[in-house]
Phi, psi and omega in degrees: 000320178299325177304315179299314184293321177299308180300315179302313180300318179291321181291316180298319180298322177296334175295335173270325176206117190299326189263341182298311179296318180293323178291318177299315180300317178296314181292315179290324176295327183278321191242357177225175179256016182288332179217143179239098183294135176291165188305325184287348185236009182294342178298337177296338179268000180291138182304316181292325178294317179298319179294316180298313179298320179297320177292314179298325178292322179299313178300313179303313182299321180287311182300326181285353182257001180252120179304151186075307176297324180293329178292315179296317180299319181296322181298314178299315185286357173300334175265316186295311186292317170301320177299315178297324177298317178296320181293311180303314179294314179302311183290314182293316184288345179253010181255153172280129178232190180290346181241347181245117184254340182222065185294328186299336185289337188279313180248039185291335185257334182228082184296339184279343186297316180296326181293314181292321180296319177291327178296311182300314181294315178297319181295319178300312179292322178299317180294322175291319173302313184290335176282327182279331184296318176298326177294317176301313177300319184289319182281348183239011182053036177089345185287338180280349184299309181293328182289313180298315178298319176298319177298319181292321180293316179300315180300318178299319177297308183300310183297320180298313179295316178301317181299333180269316190275311184220071189303339183293339179284353174297329179304320179298315178301313183297319176297320177299321178294320176298317178298315178301316181302313180298311184293323181295308184289324179298314180298319179294322178298315178299315178299323179291321178291324177294319180295316178296320179292322179294318184292321182294316180298322181291324182293320181294322177293000000 
């Protein structure tokens, strides 16, 4: 069960920022004993890979905080974030951590399952983020973009670390995500009804 929660937390984090969970996996695997990456994923701890991901993360963090540019970035990231989610779920769910001592036993027969699961989870979070950002930009005249982006980056870092160190808390994040999805679509529905009512009233006048 902890393998699933670890992978889920990392994949969801990748949906917010593609490089943060992968970079955290690489850094913790290279410099700490908090996670022991399996042989097929040790490349994440390679110095060059860490450097490249750090540069890509810096570019992503800047681009995601500029209105209009953040929309273009989200379009590009529609491919990148799900891919990163698949990698993060695959690496995280098959690694030994402070809470997981025998990860191989969970996905021993279907190694493709965690990767596909991670792709779908990251894609779902990414699509939600991409749908919410234009609304944030429109309602705040663009000033909300850096605030929202910073909050997303911070959430990605926290959830990635929690997924590795204390994966049971990933459930809290998932519950919060479900609540946010409900609130987001309910708010959109209310705003749509208000616009329709305003248009109808204007037409009658």
